[in-house]
SESELUM-298492 format. One record per residue (C-alpha): x, y, z; residue number from 1. Coordinates in steps of 0.2 Angstrom, whole numbers, plus 2048, in hexadecimal, padded with zeros to 3 digits. Layout:
% SESELUM-298492
   px   py   pz  fike
    X    Y    Z   NUM
...
END
This chain:
% SESELUM-298492
   px   py   pz  fike
  5E7  BF6  C5D     1
  5E2  C08  C60     2
  5E8  C11  C6E     3
  5D9  C1D  C6F     4
  5CB  C16  C67     5
  5BF  C22  C6B     6
  5CB  C30  C60     7
  5CB  C27  C50     8
  5C1  C31  C48     9
  5CD  C41  C4C    10
  5DF  C3B  C48    11
  5EA  C47  C3C    12
  5EC  C43  C2B    13
  601  C45  C28    14
  601  C42  C14    15
  5F3  C49  C06    16
  5F0  C43  BF6    17
  5EA  C52  BF0    18
  5EE  C65  BF0    19
  5EC  C70  BFF    20
  5DC  C7C  BFD    21
  5DB  C8C  C03    22
  5CD  C88  C0D    23
  5D5  C7B  C16    24
  5E3  C86  C1B    25
  5DB  C98  C1D    26
  5CF  C9A  C2D    27
  5C7  CA9  C27    28
  5C3  CA3  C18    29
  5B0  CA8  C13    30
  5AB  CA2  C03    31
  5B0  C96  BF6    32
  5BA  C9D  BE8    33
  5C1  C99  BD7    34
  5CC  C89  BDF    35
  5D9  C89  BD0    36
  5DF  C9A  BD1    37
  5E1  C98  BE5    38
  5EC  C8A  BE5    39
  5FC  C8C  BEC    40
  607  C80  BE0    41
  603  C78  BCF    42
  60C  C69  BCA    43
  619  C6B  BBD    44
  612  C64  BAD    45
  61D  C53  BA7    46
  61F  C5C  B94    47
  626  C6D  B9C    48
  632  C65  BA6    49
  639  C5C  B97    50
  63A  C6A  B8C    51
  644  C73  B99    52
  64F  C65  B9E    53
  653  C63  B8B    54
  657  C77  B89    55
  665  C75  B96    56
  66A  C64  B8F    57
  66C  C6D  B7E    58
  675  C7C  B86    59
  682  C6F  B90    60
  686  C67  B80    61
  688  C78  B76    62
  695  C7D  B83    63
  69E  C6E  B83    64
  6A0  C6E  B6F    65
  6A7  C7F  B70    66
  6B3  C7B  B7E    67
  6B9  C6D  B73    68
  6BA  C78  B63    69
  6C5  C87  B6D    70
  6D0  C79  B76    71
  6D4  C6D  B68    72
  6D1  C76  B58    73
  6D5  C87  B5B    74
  6E2  C84  B68    75
  6F0  C8A  B5E    76
  6E9  C9B  B58    77
  6E4  C9F  B69    78
  6F2  C9B  B71    79
  6FC  CA8  B65    80
  6F0  CB3  B6C    81
  6F1  CB0  B7C    82
  703  CB0  B7D    83
  705  CC0  B70    84
  708  CCB  B81    85
  715  CC2  B89    86
  71D  CB9  B78    87
  722  CC0  B67    88
  72A  CB8  B5B    89
  733  CC2  B4E    90
  73A  CBC  B3B    91
  74D  CBD  B3A    92
  74E  CC0  B26    93
  75D  CB5  B1E    94
  768  CC0  B14    95
  765  CBF  B01    96
  76F  CB6  AF6    97
  77E  CBD  AEC    98
  780  CC1  ADB    99
  793  CBD  AD1   100
  797  CC0  ABF   101
  7A0  CB2  AB5   102
  7B1  CB4  ABD   103
  7AA  CB3  AD1   104
  7AA  CC6  AD1   105
  79B  CCC  ADC   106
  790  CD6  AD4   107
  785  CD8  AE4   108
  789  CDA  AF6   109
  781  CD8  B05   110
  785  CE7  B12   111
  780  CEA  B24   112
  773  CF6  B29   113
  767  CFA  B36   114
  752  CFA  B33   115
  745  D02  B40   116
  737  CF7  B45   117
  727  CFC  B4B   118
  71C  CEE  B56   119
  70B  CF5  B54   120
  706  CEA  B63   121
  710  CF3  B6E   122
  708  D05  B68   123
  6FD  D0F  B77   124
  6EB  D08  B75   125
  6E4  D19  B7A   126
  6E0  D22  B67   127
  6E8  D33  B6B   128
  6F8  D2D  B74   129
  6F9  D21  B65   130
  6F6  D2D  B58   131
  704  D38  B62   132
  710  D2A  B62   133
  70E  D26  B4E   134
  711  D3A  B4C   135
  721  D3A  B55   136
  727  D2B  B4D   137
  724  D32  B3D   138
  72C  D43  B41   139
  739  D39  B49   140
  73D  D2D  B38   141
  739  D3B  B2C   142
  72A  D31  B26   143
  718  D34  B1F   144
  70B  D32  B2B   145
  6FF  D2E  B1E   146
  709  D20  B19   147
  70D  D1A  B2A   148
  6FA  D19  B2F   149
  6F6  D0F  B1C   150
  703  D01  B23   151
  6FC  D00  B34   152
  6EA  CFF  B2E   153
  6EE  CF2  B22   154
  6FA  CE9  B2E   155
  6F7  CD6  B31   156
  6F8  CD2  B41   157
  6F6  CBE  B40   158
  706  CBF  B34   159
  710  CCB  B39   160
  715  CD5  B48   161
  720  CE4  B42   162
  721  CEF  B34   163
  731  CF6  B2C   164
  731  D08  B2F   165
  742  D0D  B2A   166
  752  D04  B22   167
  762  D08  B20   168
  765  D16  B2E   169
  774  D23  B2D   170
  77D  D22  B3F   171
  779  D2F  B45   172
  766  D2B  B43   173
  76A  D1A  B4C   174
  772  D24  B5C   175
  764  D2E  B5D   176
  758  D20  B5E   177
  762  D18  B6A   178
  762  D28  B76   179
  74F  D28  B75   180
  74B  D16  B76   181
  741  D17  B87   182
  735  D23  B7F   183
  731  D18  B71   184
  730  D06  B79   185
  724  D00  B68   186
  735  D03  B5C   187
  744  CF7  B5A   188
  751  CFA  B50   189
  75A  CEA  B4A   190
  769  CE4  B3E   191
  764  CE1  B2A   192
  76E  CDE  B19   193
  76B  CEA  B0B   194
  771  CE7  AFA   195
  780  CF0  AF3   196
  784  CF0  AE1   197
  795  CF4  ADC   198
  792  CF8  AC9   199
  784  D04  ACD   200
  77D  D0B  ABD   201
  786  CFF  AB1   202
  77E  CEE  AB6   203
  76E  CF5  ABD   204
  762  CEE  AB1   205
  76B  CDD  AB3   206
  769  CDE  AC6   207
  759  CE7  AC9   208
  758  CEB  ADA   209
  74E  CE6  AEA   210
  741  CEF  AF3   211
  730  CEE  B00   212
  723  CE4  AFC   213
  714  CED  AF4   214
  701  CE7  AF8   215
  700  CDD  AE9   216
  70F  CD5  AED   217
  709  CD1  AFF   218
  6FB  CC7  AF6   219
  705  CBE  AE9   220
  714  CBB  AF5   221
  70A  CB3  B07   222
  719  CAD  B0E   223
  723  CBD  B0D   224
  723  CC9  B1B   225
  71E  CDA  B1C   226
  732  CDF  B23   227
  739  CD4  B15   228
  740  CDC  B03   229
  73D  CD5  AF4   230
  745  CD5  AE2   231
  73B  CE2  AD8   232
  746  CE2  AC7   233
  755  CD9  ABD   234
  75B  CC8  AC2   235
  755  CCD  AD7   236
  746  CCA  AD0   237
  747  CBC  AC4   238
  750  CB2  AD0   239
  748  CB7  AE0   240
  744  CA4  AE6   241
  757  CA2  AE6   242
  75D  CB0  AEE   243
  750  CB4  AFA   244
  756  CA4  B07   245
  74A  C9E  B17   246
  747  CAA  B26   247
  749  CA4  B36   248
  741  CAB  B46   249
  744  CB0  B57   250
  738  CAF  B65   251
  73A  CBD  B73   252
  731  CBE  B84   253
  72A  CD0  B87   254
  721  CD8  B96   255
  70F  CE0  B95   256
  719  CF2  B8D   257
  720  CE9  B7F   258
  733  CE8  B87   259
  73E  CDA  B85   260
  741  CCD  B92   261
  74A  CBF  B8C   262
  74D  CB8  B7C   263
  748  CA7  B7C   264
  74D  C9E  B6D   265
  752  CA0  B5B   266
  74E  C97  B4C   267
  75D  C99  B3E   268
  75A  CA1  B2F   269
  761  C99  B1F   270
  76A  CA5  B13   271
  764  CA8  B00   272
  770  C9E  AF3   273
  77D  CA6  AE6   274
  77B  CA8  AD6   275
  789  CAA  AC9   276
  783  CB2  AB8   277
  78A  CB2  AA9   278
  791  CC5  AA9   279
  7A2  CC9  AA4   280
  7A2  CDA  AB1   281
  7B0  CE1  AA7   282
  7A8  CE0  A97   283
  796  CE7  A9F   284
  7A1  CF6  AA4   285
  7AB  CFA  A96   286
  799  CF8  A8B   287
  791  D03  A97   288
  79F  D11  A97   289
  7A0  D0F  A82   290
  78D  D13  A82   291
  78C  D21  A8F   292
  79A  D2C  A87   293
  792  D2A  A76   294
  782  D2E  A7D   295
  78A  D3C  A84   296
  792  D42  A75   297
  781  D41  A6A   298
  777  D48  A78   299
  76C  D3A  A79   300
  765  D2E  A86   301
  75E  D1F  A81   302
  768  D0D  A7A   303
  76A  CFC  A7B   304
  779  CEF  A79   305
  77B  CDC  A7E   306
  78A  CD1  A7C   307
  787  CBE  A7B   308
  792  CAE  A78   309
  78C  CA7  A69   310
  792  C95  A6E   311
  786  C91  A7F   312
  77A  CA3  A7E   313
  782  CA9  A8C   314
  77E  CBE  A8F   315
  791  CC4  A92   316
  78A  CD7  A93   317
  779  CE0  A92   318
  776  CF3  A95   319
  767  CFE  A92   320
  767  D11  A94   321
  760  D1C  A9B   322
  768  D11  AAB   323
  765  D14  ABD   324
  770  D11  ACD   325
  767  D01  AD5   326
  76F  D07  AE7   327
  760  D14  AE7   328
  754  D08  AEB   329
  75D  CFF  AF9   330
  761  D11  B03   331
  756  D1C  B0D   332
  754  D25  AFD   333
  747  D35  AFD   334
  737  D32  AF3   335
  73B  D41  AE9   336
  74D  D38  AE3   337
  743  D29  ADE   338
  733  D31  AD6   339
  741  D38  ACB   340
  746  D28  AC4   341
  735  D20  AC5   342
  72D  D2F  ABA   343
  73B  D31  AAF   344
  734  D33  A9D   345
  744  D29  A96   346
  73D  D1A  AA1   347
  750  D16  AA8   348
  747  D05  AB1   349
  742  D01  A9E   350
  74E  CF2  A99   351
  74F  CF5  A88   352
  75B  CE6  A85   353
  74E  CDA  A87   354
  73C  CE4  A88   355
  741  CF3  A79   356
  737  CEE  A67   357
  740  CF8  A5B   358
  741  CF5  A47   359
  751  CEC  A45   360
  756  CF6  A32   361
  761  CED  A2A   362
  769  CE2  A37   363
  75B  CD5  A31   364
  762  CD4  A1E   365
  76E  CC5  A25   366
  75E  CBC  A2A   367
  756  CC0  A1A   368
  764  CB9  A10   369
  765  CA8  A18   370
  753  CA5  A16   371
  753  CAA  A03   372
  763  C9E  A01   373
  75A  C91  A0B   374
  74B  C93  A00   375
  756  C92  9F0   376
  74E  CA6  9EC   377
  761  CA8  9E8   378
  771  CA0  9E9   379
  780  CA9  9ED   380
  785  CAC  9DA   381
  773  CB4  9D7   382
  775  CC7  9D2   383
  768  CD4  9D3   384
  76A  CE5  9CB   385
  766  CF2  9D7   386
  763  D02  9CD   387
  760  D0E  9DF   388
  74E  D08  9E1   389
  73F  CFC  9DB   390
  72F  D03  9D4   391
  71E  CF8  9D6   392
  70F  CFF  9CA   393
  6FE  CFE  9D5   394
  6F2  CF0  9CD   395
  6E5  CF9  9CD   396
  6EA  D09  9C7   397
  6F9  D08  9BB   398
  6FB  D1C  9BE   399
  701  D1A  9D1   400
  712  D13  9D3   401
  71A  D0E  9E3   402
  72E  D11  9E6   403
  738  D08  9F2   404
  748  D11  9F3   405
  75B  D0B  9F9   406
  766  D16  A00   407
  770  D17  9F0   408
  771  D0E  9DF   409
  77E  CFF  9E1   410
  77F  CF7  9D0   411
  781  CE4  9CF   412
  781  CDB  9DF   413
  780  CC9  9E6   414
  77C  CC5  9FA   415
  78E  CC8  A00   416
  78E  CDA  9F8   417
  77C  CDD  9FD   418
  77E  CD8  A0F   419
  790  CE1  A0F   420
  788  CF2  A07   421
  779  CEF  A10   422
  76E  CF1  9FE   423
  75B  CF3  A00   424
  756  CEE  9ED   425
  75E  CDD  9F1   426
  754  CDA  A00   427
  745  CE0  9F9   428
  745  CD4  9EA   429
  749  CC6  9F5   430
  73C  CCA  A02   431
  72E  CCE  9F8   432
  734  CCA  9E7   433
  737  CD6  9D7   434
  73F  CD3  9C5   435
  73A  CC3  9C1   436
  740  CBA  9D4   437
  732  CB5  9DD   438
  736  CBB  9EF   439
  734  CB3  A01   440
  722  CBB  A03   441
  71E  CC0  A14   442
  718  CAE  A1B   443
  72A  CA6  A18   444
  731  CB6  A20   445
  729  CB4  A30   446
  72C  CA2  A2F   447
  73F  CA4  A2F   448
  740  CB4  A3A   449
  737  CAA  A47   450
  743  C9C  A45   451
  751  CA9  A48   452
  747  CAD  A58   453
  73F  CBE  A53   454
  72E  CC1  A56   455
  72D  CB4  A65   456
  733  CB5  A79   457
  747  CAD  A78   458
  744  CA6  A8B   459
  752  CB0  A93   460
  750  CAD  AA7   461
  74B  CBF  AA8   462
  73C  CC7  AAB   463
  734  CD5  AA0   464
  738  CCE  A8F   465
  72D  CD3  A7F   466
  72A  CC8  A70   467
  72C  CD6  A63   468
  721  CD4  A52   469
  723  CCC  A41   470
  713  CD5  A39   471
  709  CCA  A2C   472
  6F8  CCC  A22   473
  6EE  CC6  A30   474
  6F6  CD1  A3D   475
  6F5  CDF  A33   476
  6E2  CDD  A2E   477
  6DE  CDA  A42   478
  6E9  CE8  A49   479
  6E6  CF6  A3A   480
  6D8  CEF  A30   481
  6E1  CEF  A21   482
  6E6  CE5  A13   483
  6FA  CDE  A10   484
  702  CE6  A01   485
  713  CE2  9F9   486
  71A  CF1  A00   487
  716  CEB  A12   488
  723  CDC  A0E   489
  731  CE7  A07   490
  731  CF0  A16   491
  733  CE1  A21   492
  740  CDB  A14   493
  74B  CE8  A1A   494
  746  CE9  A2D   495
  739  CF8  A2C   496
  727  CF9  A2B   497
  71F  CF1  A3A   498
  72D  CE6  A3F   499
  732  CE5  A51   500
  742  CDC  A59   501
  74A  CDE  A68   502
  75E  CE1  A6B   503
  761  CD0  A71   504
  755  CC6  A65   505
  761  CD0  A57   506
  76F  CCA  A62   507
  769  CB8  A63   508
  765  CB7  A51   509
  777  CBD  A4D   510
  77E  CAF  A58   511
  775  CA2  A4E   512
  77E  CA7  A3E   513
  78F  CA9  A48   514
  78E  C97  A4F   515
  789  C8E  A41   516
  777  C8D  A44   517
  770  C88  A54   518
  765  C95  A5E   519
  768  C96  A71   520
  75D  C9B  A80   521
  767  CAC  A87   522
  76D  CA9  A9A   523
  771  CB4  AA5   524
  772  CA7  AB3   525
  781  C9A  AB4   526
  77E  C92  AC1   527
  77A  C91  AD3   528
  786  C90  AE2   529
  789  C8E  AF4   530
  791  C99  B01   531
  7A2  C92  AFB   532
  79E  C93  AE9   533
  79C  C81  AE7   534
  790  C7D  AD8   535
  77E  C79  ADD   536
  775  C7A  ACD   537
  77D  C7D  ABB   538
  772  C84  AAC   539
  779  C79  A9C   540
  774  C83  A8D   541
  765  C81  A85   542
  763  C81  A71   543
  753  C86  A6B   544
  756  C83  A58   545
  762  C7C  A4D   546
  768  C76  A3C   547
  75A  C83  A34   548
  764  C8B  A29   549
  771  C80  A21   550
  782  C82  A26   551
  788  C87  A14   552
  77C  C94  A13   553
  77F  C9C  A23   554
  792  C9B  A1D   555
  78D  CA7  A10   556
  785  CB3  A1B   557
  794  CB3  A26   558
  79F  CB7  A18   559
  794  CC6  A13   560
  794  CCE  A25   561
  7A7  CCC  A23   562
  7A7  CD6  A13   563
  79D  CE3  A1D   564
  7AB  CE6  A27   565
  7B8  CE4  A1A   566
  7B1  CEE  A0C   567
  79F  CF3  A11   568
  796  CFD  A1D   569
  79E  CF8  A2E   570
  7B0  CF9  A26   571
  7B6  D05  A35   572
  7B8  CF4  A3E   573
  7C5  CEC  A30   574
  7D5  CF2  A38   575
  7D2  CE9  A49   576
  7DF  CDD  A4E   577
  7CF  CCF  A4D   578
  7C5  CC9  A40   579
  7B2  CD2  A42   580
  7A2  CCD  A38   581
  794  CDA  A38   582
  784  CE1  A34   583
  780  CF4  A35   584
  76D  CFA  A37   585
  766  D0B  A34   586
  754  D0A  A3A   587
  744  D16  A37   588
  73B  D19  A44   589
  729  D24  A43   590
  72A  D35  A4E   591
  73D  D35  A4F   592
  748  D43  A48   593
  756  D34  A44   594
  756  D22  A42   595
  75D  D15  A4F   596
  771  D10  A4C   597
  771  CFD  A4C   598
  781  CF2  A4D   599
  781  CDE  A4D   600
  791  CD5  A4C   601
  79C  CC6  A52   602
  7AF  CC2  A55   603
  7B9  CBA  A52   604
  7B3  CB6  A40   605
  7B9  CA7  A3E   606
  7B7  CA0  A50   607
  7A9  CAC  A58   608
  7AC  CAF  A6B   609
  7A0  CBD  A6C   610
  790  CC6  A64   611
  78D  CD8  A66   612
  77E  CE0  A62   613
  77B  CF5  A66   614
  76C  D01  A62   615
  76B  D13  A65   616
  75A  D1C  A65   617
  759  D2B  A59   618
  76C  D2C  A55   619
  76E  D29  A43   620
  776  D1E  A38   621
  77E  D0D  A3F   622
  78D  D0E  A36   623
  793  D1F  A3D   624
  78C  D1C  A4E   625
  78B  D09  A54   626
  799  D05  A4C   627
  7A6  D0E  A55   628
  79D  D09  A65   629
  7A1  CF6  A5F   630
  7B3  CFB  A59   631
  7B9  D01  A69   632
  7B0  CF1  A74   633
  7B8  CE4  A66   634
  7C8  CEC  A69   635
  7C7  CEC  A7C   636
  7C2  CDA  A7E   637
  7CE  CD2  A72   638
  7DD  CDC  A79   639
END
């Protein structure tokens, strides 16, 4: 029921379904205008609202996804970054394994040393202050500013936390650094180990040396630390994985300035394993001294020598000249001293025993003799008349005659006297054919020389071995664009022409004659042992080939080599207390004033224990230069 029926038409409306228009609110509105433009509020369209809401929802989803990615997937990475200012994890390098000779005499020692390390994160952030700090460091440690800046530019903060600036510090330098420690909070001095080589130059080519990683090595060995040293040469490089060991780590808490607060924990390192070589260190020193003296007397610098056991292929000694001191690379040597070694034209770092490739001269004749017997080109009783040379008439021009000389006229010879007297005409004949004797020909020569291990790598457990070269028609055509002539075969038959061998190959080939026909893989390491010298692994002798020459034919060759000592070119060895068999060689080399002097041989003749191969560059005749060295070594060894 209405309270005031008369006022029904005048009650106030409390809600509106339509928008409020300006005329209904502004009392001073004079006229009607565009109503649409003067409305106070416009309803939001549903399409616009949904688009706005969707954009917000997508943004929230992206933020949630990113948060999860950082918290879960990248958690460890960012945790490391977050802790970097308070926690440092430093590698603890393992001591390298030791190297022994066959009698367990140390050839390498580990000596305590001190290193200076730089933590780049602790350098001043201001560029001027930072540059000044680096200059002070270089002045203090006698370092090249350019090299230090290069290391800082290439520094990998994800992998490494420190840079090795200097090692093997002198005691006075250590005291100076300790006294100024507060001025250089970004430098630390830590104990380390350096290698020491007791035999110095005598075994440098066997042992090699260690050094800091180059940029190329950093890429090849990604698990190595920049402060680590790696084997650069010799056994240090060949057995790097065995000798290196396994690094540990040390966790250290530091303050905002990089100062150590406390050590939080340490993971112990695992020392490298030790290797026992086949080297007889006393024999190694003896051979080194004997050849050093001979080179000094002759005013020469280049030579190579190797001794091995013919019964298993073990290398007893190996020396190359000129040599170098391995210890130089372990010390704080001045750059100019290292440059002197690295830039020496005689290449002291070059191992001539395994990498030097030379004409063999007459030392190859026992091998060719064995091949001729095996192919029945000759028999032990076959004789050839040596008039001092052979003459070959050019098949296209009878007026052109080629002469191939001997060093003298030997008269009638058989295989024994031909080896003993080193008769060129005999080996021209059995190699290329002459006077009714067929000759082996270049194909069979190549076949048998490869059976004796020439022209191919021996497989020695050592780096940088070269294969040598046995030339043939295909090689000559490809390399020189020339045809093969009978003269090429004659030259190869006496170890000349393009034939190239390494001293190690010649020693191993002669060893196979000495032991009755077994060609072994030469070895420098006999076994791996632990810190108590208990065997971890023993390397058994490995036979490459055997029975490729009959026992009877090898006996003929050995007898010829024995006659070389009793009545031939190596008779200077005949008065030794032990019976020796051998072969001399005098190899011509283009560009040299004199020939390379060779000797290969073994002793005792009836039960061989040692094979020697000696070569001196530009020294003259093998009988007068190399044989006296062999005599000194054999005499010492069997006393």
